[in-house]
C-alpha positions as CSV (number, residue, x, y, z in Angstrom):
1,M,79.6,122.9,89.6
2,L,80.7,123.2,93.2
3,K,82.0,126.5,94.5
4,M,85.7,126.7,95.4
5,A,84.9,126.9,99.1
6,D,82.9,123.7,98.9
7,R,85.8,122.0,97.2
8,M,88.2,123.2,99.9
9,D,85.8,121.9,102.6
10,R,85.9,118.5,101.0
11,F,89.6,118.5,100.9
12,E,90.0,119.7,104.4
13,A,87.6,117.0,105.7
14,L,89.5,114.3,103.8
15,E,92.8,115.8,105.0
16,Q,91.7,115.7,108.7
17,Q,90.5,112.1,108.3
18,L,93.8,111.1,106.8
19,E,95.8,112.8,109.4
20,M,93.8,111.1,112.2
21,F,94.2,107.8,110.4
22,I,98.0,108.3,110.1
23,E,98.2,109.3,113.8
24,N,96.2,106.2,114.9
25,T,98.4,104.0,112.7
26,R,101.5,105.6,114.3
27,Q,100.1,105.0,117.8
28,L,99.2,101.4,117.0
29,G,102.7,100.8,115.7
30,I,104.0,102.0,119.1
31,V,101.6,99.7,121.0
32,V,102.5,96.7,118.8
33,S,106.3,97.3,118.9
34,D,106.2,97.2,122.7
35,F,103.3,94.8,123.1
36,Q,102.5,93.6,126.6
37,P,99.5,91.3,127.4
38,Q,97.9,94.0,129.6
39,G,97.9,96.4,126.6
40,Q,95.6,94.1,124.6
41,S,92.5,96.3,125.2
42,N,94.4,99.4,124.3
43,M,95.6,97.7,121.1
44,N,92.0,96.6,120.3
45,Q,90.8,100.3,120.7
46,K,93.5,101.5,118.4
47,I,92.5,98.9,115.8
48,Q,88.8,99.9,116.1
49,K,89.8,103.5,115.7
50,M,91.7,102.6,112.5
51,V,88.7,100.7,111.1
52,A,86.4,103.6,111.9
53,G,88.8,105.9,110.3
54,M,88.9,103.8,107.1
55,Q,85.1,103.8,107.1
56,E,85.1,107.6,107.3
57,I,87.6,107.9,104.5
58,D,85.6,105.5,102.4
59,K,82.5,107.7,103.0
60,L,84.4,110.7,101.8
61,K,85.6,109.1,98.6
62,S,82.2,109.7,96.9
63,Q,82.7,113.4,97.4
64,M,86.0,113.2,95.5
65,S,84.7,111.4,92.4
66,D,85.1,114.5,90.2
67,I,88.8,114.8,91.1
68,N,91.4,113.4,88.7
69,V,94.9,112.9,89.8
70,P,97.6,112.2,87.2
71,L,99.2,108.9,87.7
72,E,102.7,110.5,87.6
73,V,101.9,112.1,91.0
74,F,101.8,108.7,92.5
75,D,105.2,108.0,90.9
76,Y,106.6,111.1,92.7
77,I,105.1,109.8,96.0
78,D,106.6,106.3,95.4
79,Q,110.0,107.9,94.9
80,G,109.7,109.8,98.2
81,K,109.3,113.1,96.5
82,N,106.8,115.8,97.5
83,P,103.8,115.6,95.1
84,N,103.9,119.4,94.8
85,L,107.1,119.0,92.8
86,Y,105.0,117.4,90.1
87,T,103.2,120.7,89.4
88,K,106.5,122.6,89.4
89,D,108.2,120.1,87.1
90,C,105.2,120.2,84.7
91,L,105.4,124.0,84.6
92,E,109.1,123.9,83.9
93,K,108.6,121.4,81.1
94,A,105.8,123.5,79.6
95,L,108.0,126.6,79.7
96,A,110.9,124.8,78.1
97,K,108.6,123.4,75.4
98,N,107.1,126.8,74.9
99,E,110.6,128.3,74.3
100,Q,111.4,125.5,71.9
101,V,108.2,126.0,69.9
102,K,108.7,129.8,69.9
103,G,112.2,129.3,68.5
104,K,110.8,127.0,65.7
105,I,108.1,129.6,64.9
106,D,110.7,132.4,64.7
107,N,112.9,130.3,62.4
108,L,109.9,129.5,60.2
109,K,109.1,133.2,59.9
110,K,112.7,134.0,58.9
111,F,112.7,131.1,56.4
112,K,109.4,132.4,54.9
113,T,110.8,135.9,54.5
114,L,114.1,134.6,53.0
115,L,112.2,132.3,50.7
116,L,109.9,135.1,49.4
117,V,112.9,137.3,48.8
118,E,114.6,134.6,46.7
119,L,111.4,133.6,44.9
120,D,110.9,137.3,44.1
121,K,114.2,137.4,42.4
122,V,113.3,134.4,40.2
123,F,109.5,134.7,39.8
124,P,108.7,138.4,40.4
125,K,105.4,138.4,38.6
126,E,104.1,135.3,40.4
127,I,105.2,136.6,43.8
128,N,103.4,139.9,43.2
129,T,100.3,137.9,42.3
130,Y,100.7,135.9,45.4
131,R,101.2,138.9,47.6
132,A,98.2,140.6,46.0
133,L,96.0,137.6,46.8
134,R,97.3,137.6,50.4
135,G,96.7,141.3,50.8
136,D,100.3,141.8,51.6
137,D,101.5,145.2,50.1
138,R,104.7,145.5,52.1
139,P,107.9,145.5,50.1
140,L,110.1,142.5,50.5
C-alpha cells in the first residue's frame, strides 16, 4: 500500500497537469477566436502543447488505477455542481438514515418490552422459562 504522502504527490502531479492543460486550452481558444494568418505558428505551438499535455495526463493515469470514483460524482460535475458536495450529501444522507434506523431500533425495543409484559400476564410460567434461558433476571 502506498503511503498517504505518495498518494498526495500523485494527485498533485495530476492536478498540475490538468491545470496546465486547461490553461493551454483557454489560450488556444483565445488564439482561435481571434485567428489571424500570422498567428498560425502560435496556434500550432498551442496545439502541440495540448497534445503533449494529453500525453502527460495519459502517463499519469496508470498511477491512478487504484482510485475509484463513484459515478454519481460525474453526475454532480455534469450538473455544474462542485464534486465536493457529493461527499457532503452522502454524509447527510447517511446521518438521516442512521437516525431513521435508530428510531426503528428504539421502537422495536419498546415493542419487545410491551410484548413481554403482556405475554407475562397471559403466560407467566413460559415467560419465566424464557427469561431464565436468556439469563434475564430483571423484573418486567
